[in-house]
mmCIF file of the N, C-alpha and C atoms, coordinates in Angstrom:
data_MODEL
# 
_entry.id   MODEL 
# 
loop_
_atom_site.group_PDB 
_atom_site.id 
_atom_site.type_symbol 
_atom_site.label_atom_id 
_atom_site.label_alt_id 
_atom_site.label_comp_id 
_atom_site.label_asym_id 
_atom_site.label_entity_id 
_atom_site.label_seq_id 
_atom_site.pdbx_PDB_ins_code 
_atom_site.Cartn_x 
_atom_site.Cartn_y 
_atom_site.Cartn_z 
_atom_site.occupancy 
_atom_site.B_iso_or_equiv 
_atom_site.pdbx_formal_charge 
_atom_site.auth_seq_id 
_atom_site.auth_comp_id 
_atom_site.auth_asym_id 
_atom_site.auth_atom_id 
_atom_site.pdbx_PDB_model_num 
ATOM 1   N N  . MET A 1 1  ? 132.190 43.314 28.996 1.00 0.00 ? 1  MET A N  1 
ATOM 2   C CA . MET A 1 1  ? 131.087 43.721 28.100 1.00 0.00 ? 1  MET A CA 1 
ATOM 3   C C  . MET A 1 1  ? 129.778 44.104 28.472 1.00 0.00 ? 1  MET A C  1 
ATOM 4   N N  . TYR A 1 2  ? 129.171 45.160 28.203 1.00 0.00 ? 2  TYR A N  1 
ATOM 5   C CA . TYR A 1 2  ? 127.820 45.479 28.607 1.00 0.00 ? 2  TYR A CA 1 
ATOM 6   C C  . TYR A 1 2  ? 126.783 44.610 28.124 1.00 0.00 ? 2  TYR A C  1 
ATOM 7   N N  . GLN A 1 3  ? 125.879 43.996 28.975 1.00 0.00 ? 3  GLN A N  1 
ATOM 8   C CA . GLN A 1 3  ? 124.751 43.246 28.584 1.00 0.00 ? 3  GLN A CA 1 
ATOM 9   C C  . GLN A 1 3  ? 123.511 44.022 29.098 1.00 0.00 ? 3  GLN A C  1 
ATOM 10  N N  . PRO A 1 4  ? 122.601 44.415 27.963 1.00 0.00 ? 4  PRO A N  1 
ATOM 11  C CA . PRO A 1 4  ? 121.611 45.106 28.484 1.00 0.00 ? 4  PRO A CA 1 
ATOM 12  C C  . PRO A 1 4  ? 120.669 44.066 29.347 1.00 0.00 ? 4  PRO A C  1 
ATOM 13  N N  . ASN A 1 5  ? 119.704 44.956 30.038 1.00 0.00 ? 5  ASN A N  1 
ATOM 14  C CA . ASN A 1 5  ? 118.957 44.351 31.016 1.00 0.00 ? 5  ASN A CA 1 
ATOM 15  C C  . ASN A 1 5  ? 117.771 43.494 30.038 1.00 0.00 ? 5  ASN A C  1 
ATOM 16  N N  . PHE A 1 6  ? 117.765 42.420 30.441 1.00 0.00 ? 6  PHE A N  1 
ATOM 17  C CA . PHE A 1 6  ? 116.948 41.421 29.628 1.00 0.00 ? 6  PHE A CA 1 
ATOM 18  C C  . PHE A 1 6  ? 115.456 41.904 29.794 1.00 0.00 ? 6  PHE A C  1 
ATOM 19  N N  . GLU A 1 7  ? 114.884 42.186 30.756 1.00 0.00 ? 7  GLU A N  1 
ATOM 20  C CA . GLU A 1 7  ? 113.539 42.772 31.031 1.00 0.00 ? 7  GLU A CA 1 
ATOM 21  C C  . GLU A 1 7  ? 113.361 43.973 30.188 1.00 0.00 ? 7  GLU A C  1 
ATOM 22  N N  . TYR A 1 8  ? 114.437 44.870 30.150 1.00 0.00 ? 8  TYR A N  1 
ATOM 23  C CA . TYR A 1 8  ? 114.332 46.124 29.315 1.00 0.00 ? 8  TYR A CA 1 
ATOM 24  C C  . TYR A 1 8  ? 114.115 45.693 27.611 1.00 0.00 ? 8  TYR A C  1 
ATOM 25  N N  . VAL A 1 9  ? 114.950 44.907 27.430 1.00 0.00 ? 9  VAL A N  1 
ATOM 26  C CA . VAL A 1 9  ? 114.918 44.287 25.883 1.00 0.00 ? 9  VAL A CA 1 
ATOM 27  C C  . VAL A 1 9  ? 113.478 43.644 25.489 1.00 0.00 ? 9  VAL A C  1 
ATOM 28  N N  . VAL A 1 10 ? 112.978 42.918 26.432 1.00 0.00 ? 10 VAL A N  1 
ATOM 29  C CA . VAL A 1 10 ? 112.081 42.301 26.468 1.00 0.00 ? 10 VAL A CA 1 
ATOM 30  C C  . VAL A 1 10 ? 110.637 43.351 26.135 1.00 0.00 ? 10 VAL A C  1 
ATOM 31  N N  . GLU A 1 11 ? 110.660 44.447 27.122 1.00 0.00 ? 11 GLU A N  1 
ATOM 32  C CA . GLU A 1 11 ? 109.652 45.543 26.894 1.00 0.00 ? 11 GLU A CA 1 
ATOM 33  C C  . GLU A 1 11 ? 109.833 46.336 25.692 1.00 0.00 ? 11 GLU A C  1 
ATOM 34  N N  . LEU A 1 12 ? 110.855 46.615 25.239 1.00 0.00 ? 12 LEU A N  1 
ATOM 35  C CA . LEU A 1 12 ? 111.162 47.191 23.940 1.00 0.00 ? 12 LEU A CA 1 
ATOM 36  C C  . LEU A 1 12 ? 110.428 46.477 22.684 1.00 0.00 ? 12 LEU A C  1 
ATOM 37  N N  . HIS A 1 13 ? 110.915 45.223 22.542 1.00 0.00 ? 13 HIS A N  1 
ATOM 38  C CA . HIS A 1 13 ? 110.212 44.286 21.723 1.00 0.00 ? 13 HIS A CA 1 
ATOM 39  C C  . HIS A 1 13 ? 108.811 44.219 21.822 1.00 0.00 ? 13 HIS A C  1 
ATOM 40  N N  . ARG A 1 14 ? 108.190 44.001 23.065 1.00 0.00 ? 14 ARG A N  1 
ATOM 41  C CA . ARG A 1 14 ? 106.656 44.280 23.185 1.00 0.00 ? 14 ARG A CA 1 
ATOM 42  C C  . ARG A 1 14 ? 106.196 45.424 22.669 1.00 0.00 ? 14 ARG A C  1 
ATOM 43  N N  . ARG A 1 15 ? 106.636 46.616 22.840 1.00 0.00 ? 15 ARG A N  1 
ATOM 44  C CA . ARG A 1 15 ? 106.200 47.847 22.791 1.00 0.00 ? 15 ARG A CA 1 
ATOM 45  C C  . ARG A 1 15 ? 106.333 47.861 21.121 1.00 0.00 ? 15 ARG A C  1 
ATOM 46  N N  . GLU A 1 16 ? 107.288 47.533 20.480 1.00 0.00 ? 16 GLU A N  1 
ATOM 47  C CA . GLU A 1 16 ? 107.323 47.233 18.978 1.00 0.00 ? 16 GLU A CA 1 
ATOM 48  C C  . GLU A 1 16 ? 106.316 46.649 18.263 1.00 0.00 ? 16 GLU A C  1 
ATOM 49  N N  . ILE A 1 17 ? 105.975 45.423 18.987 1.00 0.00 ? 17 ILE A N  1 
ATOM 50  C CA . ILE A 1 17 ? 104.930 44.617 18.529 1.00 0.00 ? 17 ILE A CA 1 
ATOM 51  C C  . ILE A 1 17 ? 103.697 45.248 18.473 1.00 0.00 ? 17 ILE A C  1 
ATOM 52  N N  . LEU A 1 18 ? 103.297 45.996 19.684 1.00 0.00 ? 18 LEU A N  1 
ATOM 53  C CA . LEU A 1 18 ? 102.128 46.588 19.937 1.00 0.00 ? 18 LEU A CA 1 
ATOM 54  C C  . LEU A 1 18 ? 102.039 47.919 18.815 1.00 0.00 ? 18 LEU A C  1 
ATOM 55  N N  . ARG A 1 19 ? 103.136 48.436 18.547 1.00 0.00 ? 19 ARG A N  1 
ATOM 56  C CA . ARG A 1 19 ? 103.131 49.496 17.587 1.00 0.00 ? 19 ARG A CA 1 
ATOM 57  C C  . ARG A 1 19 ? 102.545 49.293 16.151 1.00 0.00 ? 19 ARG A C  1 
ATOM 58  N N  . GLU A 1 20 ? 103.310 47.866 15.720 1.00 0.00 ? 20 GLU A N  1 
ATOM 59  C CA . GLU A 1 20 ? 103.104 47.332 14.623 1.00 0.00 ? 20 GLU A CA 1 
ATOM 60  C C  . GLU A 1 20 ? 101.528 46.744 14.332 1.00 0.00 ? 20 GLU A C  1 
ATOM 61  N N  . ALA A 1 21 ? 100.985 46.370 15.637 1.00 0.00 ? 21 ALA A N  1 
ATOM 62  C CA . ALA A 1 21 ? 99.505  46.124 15.592 1.00 0.00 ? 21 ALA A CA 1 
ATOM 63  C C  . ALA A 1 21 ? 98.710  47.306 15.191 1.00 0.00 ? 21 ALA A C  1 
ATOM 64  N N  . GLU A 1 22 ? 99.122  48.355 16.104 1.00 0.00 ? 22 GLU A N  1 
ATOM 65  C CA . GLU A 1 22 ? 98.197  49.668 15.811 1.00 0.00 ? 22 GLU A CA 1 
ATOM 66  C C  . GLU A 1 22 ? 98.366  50.112 14.440 1.00 0.00 ? 22 GLU A C  1 
ATOM 67  N N  . GLN A 1 23 ? 99.428  50.036 13.985 1.00 0.00 ? 23 GLN A N  1 
ATOM 68  C CA . GLN A 1 23 ? 99.775  50.488 12.591 1.00 0.00 ? 23 GLN A CA 1 
ATOM 69  C C  . GLN A 1 23 ? 98.994  49.941 11.537 1.00 0.00 ? 23 GLN A C  1 
ATOM 70  N N  . ALA A 1 24 ? 98.884  48.470 11.720 1.00 0.00 ? 24 ALA A N  1 
ATOM 71  C CA . ALA A 1 24 ? 98.242  47.418 10.924 1.00 0.00 ? 24 ALA A CA 1 
ATOM 72  C C  . ALA A 1 24 ? 96.590  47.627 11.144 1.00 0.00 ? 24 ALA A C  1 
ATOM 73  N N  . GLN A 1 25 ? 96.175  48.129 12.246 1.00 0.00 ? 25 GLN A N  1 
ATOM 74  C CA . GLN A 1 25 ? 94.735  48.416 12.483 1.00 0.00 ? 25 GLN A CA 1 
ATOM 75  C C  . GLN A 1 25 ? 94.280  49.571 11.806 1.00 0.00 ? 25 GLN A C  1 
ATOM 76  N N  . ARG A 1 26 ? 95.203  50.527 11.605 1.00 0.00 ? 26 ARG A N  1 
ATOM 77  C CA . ARG A 1 26 ? 94.863  51.972 11.129 1.00 0.00 ? 26 ARG A CA 1 
ATOM 78  C C  . ARG A 1 26 ? 94.727  51.644 9.506  1.00 0.00 ? 26 ARG A C  1 
ATOM 79  N N  . THR A 1 27 ? 95.557  50.826 9.032  1.00 0.00 ? 27 THR A N  1 
ATOM 80  C CA . THR A 1 27 ? 95.765  50.780 7.632  1.00 0.00 ? 27 THR A CA 1 
ATOM 81  C C  . THR A 1 27 ? 94.526  49.596 6.986  1.00 0.00 ? 27 THR A C  1 
ATOM 82  N N  . GLY A 1 28 ? 93.809  49.129 8.053  1.00 0.00 ? 28 GLY A N  1 
ATOM 83  C CA . GLY A 1 28 ? 92.673  48.372 7.658  1.00 0.00 ? 28 GLY A CA 1 
ATOM 84  C C  . GLY A 1 28 ? 93.038  46.719 7.680  1.00 0.00 ? 28 GLY A C  1 
ATOM 85  N N  . ILE A 1 29 ? 94.126  46.458 8.146  1.00 0.00 ? 29 ILE A N  1 
ATOM 86  C CA . ILE A 1 29 ? 94.636  44.815 7.990  1.00 0.00 ? 29 ILE A CA 1 
ATOM 87  C C  . ILE A 1 29 ? 94.212  44.175 9.550  1.00 0.00 ? 29 ILE A C  1 
ATOM 88  N N  . HIS A 1 30 ? 93.212  43.394 9.346  1.00 0.00 ? 30 HIS A N  1 
ATOM 89  C CA . HIS A 1 30 ? 92.935  42.780 10.731 1.00 0.00 ? 30 HIS A CA 1 
ATOM 90  C C  . HIS A 1 30 ? 93.614  41.472 10.842 1.00 0.00 ? 30 HIS A C  1 
ATOM 91  N N  . PRO A 1 31 ? 93.937  41.303 12.367 1.00 0.00 ? 31 PRO A N  1 
ATOM 92  C CA . PRO A 1 31 ? 94.806  40.414 12.479 1.00 0.00 ? 31 PRO A CA 1 
ATOM 93  C C  . PRO A 1 31 ? 94.180  38.934 12.419 1.00 0.00 ? 31 PRO A C  1 
ATOM 94  N N  . SER A 1 32 ? 94.665  37.910 11.986 1.00 0.00 ? 32 SER A N  1 
ATOM 95  C CA . SER A 1 32 ? 94.166  36.618 11.984 1.00 0.00 ? 32 SER A CA 1 
ATOM 96  C C  . SER A 1 32 ? 93.930  35.960 13.317 1.00 0.00 ? 32 SER A C  1 
ATOM 97  N N  . LEU A 1 33 ? 93.001  34.874 13.265 1.00 0.00 ? 33 LEU A N  1 
ATOM 98  C CA . LEU A 1 33 ? 92.823  34.217 14.582 1.00 0.00 ? 33 LEU A CA 1 
ATOM 99  C C  . LEU A 1 33 ? 94.188  33.827 15.277 1.00 0.00 ? 33 LEU A C  1 
ATOM 100 N N  . PHE A 1 34 ? 95.091  33.143 14.582 1.00 0.00 ? 34 PHE A N  1 
ATOM 101 C CA . PHE A 1 34 ? 96.409  32.767 15.047 1.00 0.00 ? 34 PHE A CA 1 
ATOM 102 C C  . PHE A 1 34 ? 96.883  34.173 15.764 1.00 0.00 ? 34 PHE A C  1 
ATOM 103 N N  . THR A 1 35 ? 97.226  35.232 15.085 1.00 0.00 ? 35 THR A N  1 
ATOM 104 C CA . THR A 1 35 ? 97.964  36.346 15.681 1.00 0.00 ? 35 THR A CA 1 
ATOM 105 C C  . THR A 1 35 ? 97.198  36.787 16.845 1.00 0.00 ? 35 THR A C  1 
ATOM 106 N N  . ARG A 1 36 ? 96.035  36.793 16.770 1.00 0.00 ? 36 ARG A N  1 
ATOM 107 C CA . ARG A 1 36 ? 95.175  37.359 18.097 1.00 0.00 ? 36 ARG A CA 1 
ATOM 108 C C  . ARG A 1 36 ? 95.698  36.015 19.182 1.00 0.00 ? 36 ARG A C  1 
ATOM 109 N N  . ALA A 1 37 ? 95.482  34.998 18.968 1.00 0.00 ? 37 ALA A N  1 
ATOM 110 C CA . ALA A 1 37 ? 95.907  33.955 19.987 1.00 0.00 ? 37 ALA A CA 1 
ATOM 111 C C  . ALA A 1 37 ? 97.340  34.154 20.283 1.00 0.00 ? 37 ALA A C  1 
ATOM 112 N N  . MET A 1 38 ? 98.070  34.402 19.565 1.00 0.00 ? 38 MET A N  1 
ATOM 113 C CA . MET A 1 38 ? 99.551  34.555 20.016 1.00 0.00 ? 38 MET A CA 1 
ATOM 114 C C  . MET A 1 38 ? 99.833  35.866 20.845 1.00 0.00 ? 38 MET A C  1 
ATOM 115 N N  . VAL A 1 39 ? 98.957  36.840 20.361 1.00 0.00 ? 39 VAL A N  1 
ATOM 116 C CA . VAL A 1 39 ? 99.118  38.140 21.396 1.00 0.00 ? 39 VAL A CA 1 
ATOM 117 C C  . VAL A 1 39 ? 98.585  37.810 22.652 1.00 0.00 ? 39 VAL A C  1 
ATOM 118 N N  . ASP A 1 40 ? 97.587  37.321 22.675 1.00 0.00 ? 40 ASP A N  1 
ATOM 119 C CA . ASP A 1 40 ? 96.880  36.664 24.072 1.00 0.00 ? 40 ASP A CA 1 
ATOM 120 C C  . ASP A 1 40 ? 97.711  35.897 24.803 1.00 0.00 ? 40 ASP A C  1 
ATOM 121 N N  . LEU A 1 41 ? 98.314  34.792 24.267 1.00 0.00 ? 41 LEU A N  1 
ATOM 122 C CA . LEU A 1 41 ? 99.254  34.075 24.754 1.00 0.00 ? 41 LEU A CA 1 
ATOM 123 C C  . LEU A 1 41 ? 100.237 34.727 25.467 1.00 0.00 ? 41 LEU A C  1 
ATOM 124 N N  . ALA A 1 42 ? 101.080 35.812 24.610 1.00 0.00 ? 42 ALA A N  1 
ATOM 125 C CA . ALA A 1 42 ? 102.207 36.680 24.904 1.00 0.00 ? 42 ALA A CA 1 
ATOM 126 C C  . ALA A 1 42 ? 101.782 37.509 26.227 1.00 0.00 ? 42 ALA A C  1 
ATOM 127 N N  . ASN A 1 43 ? 100.581 38.048 26.301 1.00 0.00 ? 43 ASN A N  1 
ATOM 128 C CA . ASN A 1 43 ? 100.078 38.679 27.254 1.00 0.00 ? 43 ASN A CA 1 
ATOM 129 C C  . ASN A 1 43 ? 99.918  38.252 28.714 1.00 0.00 ? 43 ASN A C  1 
ATOM 130 N N  . TRP A 1 44 ? 99.567  36.675 28.407 1.00 0.00 ? 44 TRP A N  1 
ATOM 131 C CA . TRP A 1 44 ? 99.470  36.009 29.843 1.00 0.00 ? 44 TRP A CA 1 
ATOM 132 C C  . TRP A 1 44 ? 100.812 35.621 30.264 1.00 0.00 ? 44 TRP A C  1 
ATOM 133 N N  . MET A 1 45 ? 101.652 35.195 29.291 1.00 0.00 ? 45 MET A N  1 
ATOM 134 C CA . MET A 1 45 ? 103.055 34.914 29.819 1.00 0.00 ? 45 MET A CA 1 
ATOM 135 C C  . MET A 1 45 ? 103.734 35.951 30.540 1.00 0.00 ? 45 MET A C  1 
ATOM 136 N N  . ILE A 1 46 ? 103.484 37.232 30.132 1.00 0.00 ? 46 ILE A N  1 
ATOM 137 C CA . ILE A 1 46 ? 104.000 38.367 30.706 1.00 0.00 ? 46 ILE A CA 1 
ATOM 138 C C  . ILE A 1 46 ? 103.442 38.535 32.179 1.00 0.00 ? 46 ILE A C  1 
ATOM 139 N N  . ALA A 1 47 ? 102.080 38.459 32.167 1.00 0.00 ? 47 ALA A N  1 
ATOM 140 C CA . ALA A 1 47 ? 101.519 38.644 33.683 1.00 0.00 ? 47 ALA A CA 1 
ATOM 141 C C  . ALA A 1 47 ? 101.841 37.389 34.368 1.00 0.00 ? 47 ALA A C  1 
ATOM 142 N N  . THR A 1 48 ? 101.986 36.361 34.047 1.00 0.00 ? 48 THR A N  1 
ATOM 143 C CA . THR A 1 48 ? 102.625 35.057 34.939 1.00 0.00 ? 48 THR A CA 1 
ATOM 144 C C  . THR A 1 48 ? 104.037 35.226 35.282 1.00 0.00 ? 48 THR A C  1 
ATOM 145 N N  . GLY A 1 49 ? 104.730 35.886 34.205 1.00 0.00 ? 49 GLY A N  1 
ATOM 146 C CA . GLY A 1 49 ? 106.112 36.106 34.903 1.00 0.00 ? 49 GLY A CA 1 
ATOM 147 C C  . GLY A 1 49 ? 106.092 37.169 36.021 1.00 0.00 ? 49 GLY A C  1 
ATOM 148 N N  . LYS A 1 50 ? 105.267 38.017 35.805 1.00 0.00 ? 50 LYS A N  1 
ATOM 149 C CA . LYS A 1 50 ? 105.467 39.236 36.801 1.00 0.00 ? 50 LYS A CA 1 
ATOM 150 C C  . LYS A 1 50 ? 104.850 38.484 38.205 1.00 0.00 ? 50 LYS A C  1 
ATOM 151 N N  . GLN A 1 51 ? 103.748 37.858 38.119 1.00 0.00 ? 51 GLN A N  1 
ATOM 152 C CA . GLN A 1 51 ? 103.385 37.218 39.338 1.00 0.00 ? 51 GLN A CA 1 
ATOM 153 C C  . GLN A 1 51 ? 104.424 36.453 39.982 1.00 0.00 ? 51 GLN A C  1 
ATOM 154 N N  . LEU A 1 52 ? 105.093 35.399 39.248 1.00 0.00 ? 52 LEU A N  1 
ATOM 155 C CA . LEU A 1 52 ? 106.247 34.668 39.793 1.00 0.00 ? 52 LEU A CA 1 
ATOM 156 C C  . LEU A 1 52 ? 107.287 35.410 40.200 1.00 0.00 ? 52 LEU A C  1 
ATOM 157 N N  . ARG A 1 53 ? 107.730 36.355 39.653 1.00 0.00 ? 53 ARG A N  1 
ATOM 158 C CA . ARG A 1 53 ? 108.780 37.294 40.259 1.00 0.00 ? 53 ARG A CA 1 
ATOM 159 C C  . ARG A 1 53 ? 108.479 37.959 41.603 1.00 0.00 ? 53 ARG A C  1 
ATOM 160 N N  . ARG A 1 54 ? 107.080 38.327 41.539 1.00 0.00 ? 54 ARG A N  1 
ATOM 161 C CA . ARG A 1 54 ? 106.783 38.787 42.902 1.00 0.00 ? 54 ARG A CA 1 
ATOM 162 C C  . ARG A 1 54 ? 106.650 37.754 44.032 1.00 0.00 ? 54 ARG A C  1 
ATOM 163 N N  . ARG A 1 55 ? 106.461 36.739 43.504 1.00 0.00 ? 55 ARG A N  1 
ATOM 164 C CA . ARG A 1 55 ? 106.312 35.446 44.567 1.00 0.00 ? 55 ARG A CA 1 
ATOM 165 C C  . ARG A 1 55 ? 107.724 34.839 45.050 1.00 0.00 ? 55 ARG A C  1 
ATOM 166 N N  . TYR A 1 56 ? 108.617 34.887 44.073 1.00 0.00 ? 56 TYR A N  1 
ATOM 167 C CA . TYR A 1 56 ? 109.891 34.268 44.486 1.00 0.00 ? 56 TYR A CA 1 
ATOM 168 C C  . TYR A 1 56 ? 111.005 35.166 44.728 1.00 0.00 ? 56 TYR A C  1 
ATOM 169 N N  . GLU A 1 57 ? 111.179 36.149 43.777 1.00 0.00 ? 57 GLU A N  1 
ATOM 170 C CA . GLU A 1 57 ? 112.187 37.099 44.047 1.00 0.00 ? 57 GLU A CA 1 
ATOM 171 C C  . GLU A 1 57 ? 112.212 38.123 45.144 1.00 0.00 ? 57 GLU A C  1 
ATOM 172 N N  . ILE A 1 58 ? 111.192 38.785 45.489 1.00 0.00 ? 58 ILE A N  1 
ATOM 173 C CA . ILE A 1 58 ? 110.929 39.643 46.449 1.00 0.00 ? 58 ILE A CA 1 
ATOM 174 C C  . ILE A 1 58 ? 111.036 38.873 47.830 1.00 0.00 ? 58 ILE A C  1 
ATOM 175 N N  . PRO A 1 59 ? 110.575 37.814 48.107 1.00 0.00 ? 59 PRO A N  1 
ATOM 176 C CA . PRO A 1 59 ? 110.728 37.200 49.574 1.00 0.00 ? 59 PRO A CA 1 
ATOM 177 C C  . PRO A 1 59 ? 112.126 36.648 49.639 1.00 0.00 ? 59 PRO A C  1 
ATOM 178 N N  . ALA A 1 60 ? 112.856 36.336 48.633 1.00 0.00 ? 60 ALA A N  1 
ATOM 179 C CA . ALA A 1 60 ? 114.405 35.865 48.449 1.00 0.00 ? 60 ALA A CA 1 
ATOM 180 C C  . ALA A 1 60 ? 115.111 37.130 48.822 1.00 0.00 ? 60 ALA A C  1 
ATOM 181 N N  . ALA A 1 61 ? 114.664 38.359 48.402 1.00 0.00 ? 61 ALA A N  1 
ATOM 182 C CA . ALA A 1 61 ? 115.532 39.449 48.636 1.00 0.00 ? 61 ALA A CA 1 
ATOM 183 C C  . ALA A 1 61 ? 115.458 39.903 50.153 1.00 0.00 ? 61 ALA A C  1 
ATOM 184 N N  . ALA A 1 62 ? 114.029 39.830 50.908 1.00 0.00 ? 62 ALA A N  1 
ATOM 185 C CA . ALA A 1 62 ? 113.822 40.048 52.105 1.00 0.00 ? 62 ALA A CA 1 
ATOM 186 C C  . ALA A 1 62 ? 114.628 38.987 53.035 1.00 0.00 ? 62 ALA A C  1 
ATOM 187 N N  . ARG A 1 63 ? 114.790 37.720 52.519 1.00 0.00 ? 63 ARG A N  1 
ATOM 188 C CA . ARG A 1 63 ? 115.568 36.985 53.389 1.00 0.00 ? 63 ARG A CA 1 
ATOM 189 C C  . ARG A 1 63 ? 116.795 37.242 53.505 1.00 0.00 ? 63 ARG A C  1 
ATOM 190 N N  . SER A 1 64 ? 117.333 37.618 52.249 1.00 0.00 ? 64 SER A N  1 
ATOM 191 C CA . SER A 1 64 ? 118.975 37.832 52.192 1.00 0.00 ? 64 SER A CA 1 
ATOM 192 C C  . SER A 1 64 ? 119.173 39.009 53.050 1.00 0.00 ? 64 SER A C  1 
ATOM 193 N N  . SER A 1 65 ? 118.541 39.914 53.253 1.00 0.00 ? 65 SER A N  1 
ATOM 194 C CA . SER A 1 65 ? 118.826 41.141 53.908 1.00 0.00 ? 65 SER A CA 1 
ATOM 195 C C  . SER A 1 65 ? 118.715 41.009 55.262 1.00 0.00 ? 65 SER A C  1 
ATOM 196 N N  . PHE A 1 66 ? 118.352 39.945 55.879 1.00 0.00 ? 66 PHE A N  1 
ATOM 197 C CA . PHE A 1 66 ? 118.396 39.321 57.279 1.00 0.00 ? 66 PHE A CA 1 
ATOM 198 C C  . PHE A 1 66 ? 119.384 38.352 57.453 1.00 0.00 ? 66 PHE A C  1 
ATOM 199 N N  . ALA A 1 67 ? 120.045 37.850 56.691 1.00 0.00 ? 67 ALA A N  1 
ATOM 200 C CA . ALA A 1 67 ? 121.052 36.833 56.476 1.00 0.00 ? 67 ALA A CA 1 
ATOM 201 C C  . ALA A 1 67 ? 122.174 36.841 57.604 1.00 0.00 ? 67 ALA A C  1 
ATOM 202 N N  . HIS A 1 68 ? 122.545 38.307 57.703 1.00 0.00 ? 68 HIS A N  1 
ATOM 203 C CA . HIS A 1 68 ? 123.646 38.666 58.709 1.00 0.00 ? 68 HIS A CA 1 
ATOM 204 C C  . HIS A 1 68 ? 123.208 38.505 60.002 1.00 0.00 ? 68 HIS A C  1 
ATOM 205 N N  . ILE A 1 69 ? 121.879 38.517 60.363 1.00 0.00 ? 69 ILE A N  1 
ATOM 206 C CA . ILE A 1 69 ? 121.491 38.547 61.842 1.00 0.00 ? 69 ILE A CA 1 
ATOM 207 C C  . ILE A 1 69 ? 121.565 37.203 62.367 1.00 0.00 ? 69 ILE A C  1 
ATOM 208 N N  . GLY A 1 70 ? 122.085 37.084 63.617 1.00 0.00 ? 70 GLY A N  1 
ATOM 209 C CA . GLY A 1 70 ? 122.438 35.745 64.175 1.00 0.00 ? 70 GLY A CA 1 
ATOM 210 C C  . GLY A 1 70 ? 123.641 35.012 64.005 1.00 0.00 ? 70 GLY A C  1 
ATOM 211 N N  . HIS A 1 71 ? 124.275 35.333 62.908 1.00 0.00 ? 71 HIS A N  1 
ATOM 212 C CA . HIS A 1 71 ? 125.702 34.872 62.541 1.00 0.00 ? 71 HIS A CA 1 
ATOM 213 C C  . HIS A 1 71 ? 126.684 35.227 63.865 1.00 0.00 ? 71 HIS A C  1 
ATOM 214 N N  . GLY A 1 72 ? 127.313 34.306 64.151 1.00 0.00 ? 72 GLY A N  1 
ATOM 215 C CA . GLY A 1 72 ? 128.342 34.629 65.346 1.00 0.00 ? 72 GLY A CA 1 
ATOM 216 C C  . GLY A 1 72 ? 127.892 35.050 66.525 1.00 0.00 ? 72 GLY A C  1 
ATOM 217 N N  . MET A 1 73 ? 126.524 34.683 66.881 1.00 0.00 ? 73 MET A N  1 
ATOM 218 C CA . MET A 1 73 ? 126.016 34.769 68.122 1.00 0.00 ? 73 MET A CA 1 
ATOM 219 C C  . MET A 1 73 ? 125.724 33.691 68.992 1.00 0.00 ? 73 MET A C  1 
ATOM 220 N N  . ARG A 1 74 ? 126.104 32.485 68.768 1.00 0.00 ? 74 ARG A N  1 
ATOM 221 C CA . ARG A 1 74 ? 125.816 31.520 69.406 1.00 0.00 ? 74 ARG A CA 1 
ATOM 222 C C  . ARG A 1 74 ? 126.479 31.601 70.836 1.00 0.00 ? 74 ARG A C  1 
ATOM 223 N N  . THR A 1 75 ? 125.812 30.901 71.798 1.00 0.00 ? 75 THR A N  1 
ATOM 224 C CA . THR A 1 75 ? 126.295 30.960 73.185 1.00 0.00 ? 75 THR A CA 1 
ATOM 225 C C  . THR A 1 75 ? 126.571 29.551 73.489 1.00 0.00 ? 75 THR A C  1 
# 
C-alpha cells in the first residue's frame, strides 16, 4: 500500500491553513491572540525541525556513503 511522504502531507496542511488565514483576513476576521500564538508556535516547530534534519540526517547520509571504505582491507 502506498503511503504519502509525511513531509509532503504536512506542507499541504500548512498551505491550507495559510490559505484559510488569508481568506479570513480578506473578510475582516482578525485572529485571536491564541490563534496568532499557535501560528507562531507552528512556524517555530517547522523551522526547528528543518534545522534538526540538517544537523542529523545529512551527516548520517554522508557517513553511510563512505561505510564501504575500509571493509575487508585489514592487514
